[in-house]
N, C-alpha and C positions, 0 to 999 in steps of 0.2 A: 504494500500500500504506500503510494507516494504522496497522497493528499490527506492531510490531517482532518479536513472537514468531513470526509467520508470514512474515517477510521472507525470501525464498529466491531471490535473483537467480541467473540463469543467464548465463554468459558468452556473448559472441558465438560463433557457430559456428566451431570450429577443428578442425584435423585431429587424429584420435586419435593418441596417442603409442605405441600398441602394436597388434598384430594381434588380431582377434577371438579371444577365448579365452585370451589371454596373461595377463590379469589378471581374476580372478573374486573377487567380494566379496559380503558380506551386510550387511543393515541390521537392527538390533534395538534394543529399548528406545527407542521412538519418542515420548518424553514431550515433546519440544520441537520446534516447527515448523521449526527450523533443519535438521533431518534431511533435509528435502526438497531444499534447496539443496546440501547435502553430497553426497547421492546423485546428483542430477541432473548435477552438474558432474563427478563421477567417471565417470558413464556417457558424458557428452559427450566426455570425454578418452580414452575407449576401454575403460573398465571394463565388465564384465558382471555385473549384479546377479543372483545366483542365488537368494537367499532374502531374505524379509522376515519379521520376527517381533516380536510384542508380546503381552503378556498380555491386552491389550484387542484383540479381533479386529477391531474397527472401525478402529483405527489401522493395523493391518497391511493391511487391505483397502484403505484410502485410499491408502497408498503403492503398493500393487500396481496400483491402477488407473492410476497414472502409468507403471508399468513392468510391463505385463501378462505379459511373459515370465518374470518372477520367480515363484518358488514361495512360498507361505506355509508356513513351517517349522512342524512340529508342536511343537517345543520348542527351547530354546537349545542343547541337546546335539546336535540334528541339524545345526546350524550348526558348532558347535565341533569335532565329530568328523569333519566332511567335509574330506578332504585337498585338495579343489579350492579351498576358500575360503582366500584369501591374506590378506584384511583384513576386519575387522568395523568398520563405521561405526555409531555410536550417539549418541543424544541423551537419555540417561537423566536421571532426577532428579539434580541436581548432586551430592548427597551419596553417590549410588550409582555414580557414573561410575568411580571408581577401582577399586572391587571388581570391576566388570564388566571393566575393562581388565586387571586382574591375571589373571582367568580366561582372557581371550582370549590374553594373552601366554603363559600356562602351557600352552595348547594349540598353541603354535607359530605363532600368527597375529599379524599387525600389527593395531594398534588405532587408530581414528580417532574421537575424541570431539568433540562440541560443546564450546565453552567454557562454563563454566570447567572445566578438567580435574580440579580438586581442590577440596575445601572445608576441608582442614586440611593443615598442614605434615607431619603424620605420614603422610597419604596420599601426599604428594609423595615422602617418603623411601621408602615401600614401592614406589612405581612406579620410582624410580631403581634400587633394588636388583633389581627384576624385569627391567628392561631389561638390566642388566649380566648377570644370570643367564641370560636366555633369548636375548639377541641380537636381540630383536624391537623394533619401533618403537611408541612411544606418542605418536601425533600428535594435534594439537588444531586445530580450525577456529576460529581467531581471525578471525572473518568480517569485522569492520569494516576490516581491511586486505585479507585474502585474497579477499574477495568484493566489493571496491569498486575500480573501475577508476581513479578519481582517486588513491586511496591507493597503488595499485601504480605508477602513473605518477610519483608523487612520489618513490618509491624509485629509479626509473630516473634521474630528474633528479639526485638526490643522488649516485648512483653515478657519474654522468657529470661531477660536479664543478661543476654549474651554480651552486650557492649556496655553494660552498666547504665548509669543515668545519662540521658541524652543532654548535651550541653550546647550543641550547635547543629543546625540543618542548613546545608547549602543546596540550592536547586537551580537547574537551568531548564528552560522550556522553549527551545528553538522550534520554529515551524517553517514549512515551505509556503511561500506566499501564493504562488500559482494564481496571479491576479486575474487572468483572463477567465478563469472558471468561477470566480467569486461573484455573489450577488451584489447588487448596488448597496444594500444596507451595510454590507461589510466595510465599506469605505466612508460611512457617515457616522461621525463620532457620537452624535446624539442618539443613534440607534444601537451602536455596538458598545458604547460606554468607555472606550479607551483600552489600551493594551493591558494595563495592570488589572483593571476591572474585569476584563475578559479572560485571557489566558493566565493572568496572574492569580486568578481565583484558585486554580489547581494548586499553586505553590503555597498559598495561605492555608488551604485545608491540610496539605501534607505537613506543614510546619506544626500545626496543632496536633495532628495525629501522632507524629513521631516524637515531638518534644514533651508532650503531656501538659503543655501550657493550657490554661483555660481562657486566657486573654493575652493580648500583646499590644505594645505601643509601636507605631511606625516611627522609625528614627530617620529614615532617608527614603526619598522616592524621586524617580526621574523617568520621564517618557518623552520621546521625540521622534521625528522623522528624519532619518539620516540620508536615505537614498531613494525615496519614492516621490519626487516632486509632482508627478502626474496625479497623485492621490494625496492632496494636501491635508486631508483630515485623518489619514492613516497614521498611526504611530507604529513604526516598524521596530522600535527598541524600547524596552522598559526595564527598570530595576527597582528593587526596594529592599529595605532591611527592617527587622523588627527585634524587639526585646520582649520576652514573655514574662508573665507574672511569676514564673518559677525561676527566673534568672537565665534561662536559655536564650539563645539568639538565633537569628536566621538571616541569610542573604539569598536573594532570588533574582534571576535574570530571565527575561522572555524576549523573543525577537522573531522576525519574519525573514531571517537570512540563511535558512537551510540551503546549501548549494545544490545545484542540479545533479552533481556527481554523487551525492549521497544516495544510498539504496532505499532509504525510507524518508518519511516526511519530516522527521526531526530526531536529533540525537539527544533525547531527554535523559538527564542524569540527576541523581540525588546522592549527596554524601552526608552521612549522619555520624557525627562524632559523639562518642560516649566516654565515660570515665574509665572504661576498661577495653576500649577498642573502637573500631569504626566500620561502617558498612558503606560500600559504593554500589549504586544501582546504575546499570547501563540498560535502560528500559527497552529501547526499540532497535538498537543496533550495537554490536560489539565492534567498534570502529577498527577497520583495517584487517579484521579476521575473516577467514573463509570468503574471500572476495568473489569467488566463483559461485557462491550460494546466495539465496535471498537473505536479507538482514535477519540475524538471529536475535530474537527478543528475550527479555526477562533474564538478564545476566546479573548475578549478585556476587560481589566480592566482599570478603570479610577478613579483617585482621584483628586478632585478640592476643591476649597474653599466651595463648596456647599455639599460635601460629597463624598461617594464612589458609583461606579456603576460597574456592570458586564454585558456584552452583548455577546451573542453567535450569530454570524451574518452569518452563513452559509445559502446561498440561499437568502440573503437579499440585497446584494451589487452588485454581479456580477463582471465581468471583463471588465470594460468600455474601457480599452486600445484598445481592438481589433477593436471595431466599430470606435473608434476615429482614429485609424491608417488607416482603409479603407477610411474614409472621407478625411484624410490628403493626401492620395495618389490620390484620385479623384480630390480634390479641391486645392491641393498644399498648404495646411495649416500646422501648427505645433501645433496641440491641444493635440495629444496623448503624445508626448514627443519631446522636441526640439532636433535638431541635436547637439547643444552645450551640452545639458544635457547628452545625450547618450555618446558623446565622452569624456566629462569630467569625468564621472564615470569610463570609461575605462582607462583614464589616471591615475586616482588615484590608481586603483588597480595595474596597471603596474608599477607605481613609487614605490608603497609599495613592490611589489615583487622584484623589482630591489634592493631596500634597504636591504631587507631580504637576497637576494643572496650575496650581498657584505659582509654581516656580518657572513656568514657561513664559 
């Protein structure tokens, strides 16, 4: 896969977490290709996709071809008014994701959006209030952890104490621009929110997950356009740093400069430093290795007091988030991701984007 907008990995085959018909959901506002991975993994975990909908019939038909038992809804109301639908999954234009989520929650359903879940702090405030009022879930697919086996394995290692207490997380999230294939909204900042708000949201969520911090202060942020004058509202480079409430720190870079010669859409990496060792993740490619083969994903490097290790974990970990989310919706628990964690990650990237905007 050379285009991150259509990167939609599916986990290894795993047993459904519920019986057929116990969890029915719908998919709508199919503006970003991430919706395919969101839907596919919910179905694999036991969900039943009842409806698909988009104002563009071709998008709805494309998703239905992958899930032919689903109906193409006549309107959003058909989905929102159906008592069988427990959750709505969506990948709307980023600036519209919150409004859609508020509608979904108001109709008594849980909401599962692609990242970034918000493009303003005001939207985040509205969503927090809606969650409190309705008791429904506003979930987000931070896919660079939730749909990457090396990233999930790193969390297992941290929770097992392999590298001790985490004191710093370094993350880079490069992407291939592929401008000709991008929709118009991608280049309009009011619609996509800025590079830190958008793809920086992955990094903010990973920082919280790995460091164990429950909140963080943004200490530096920058976003700019270095090399794309034809798209003046595009930010092709961003960076930010944080200090967590537990004393840990993080630095993160995101950009649209993946070179055409790389075999995949981006060389995403994370380095996690602990008091007893460190972990490096080479998520989507092990650069320079096996050049005659497709990019090898899910590479985990570990150094501890006991020595060095390297693991290639594709097909060994799966994507446990999706099954956990289904059970959370059925049982009203918070095992997949707490609402506080989801919203705190969003707040960090929004605050960092705001700081970067003030400095431009």
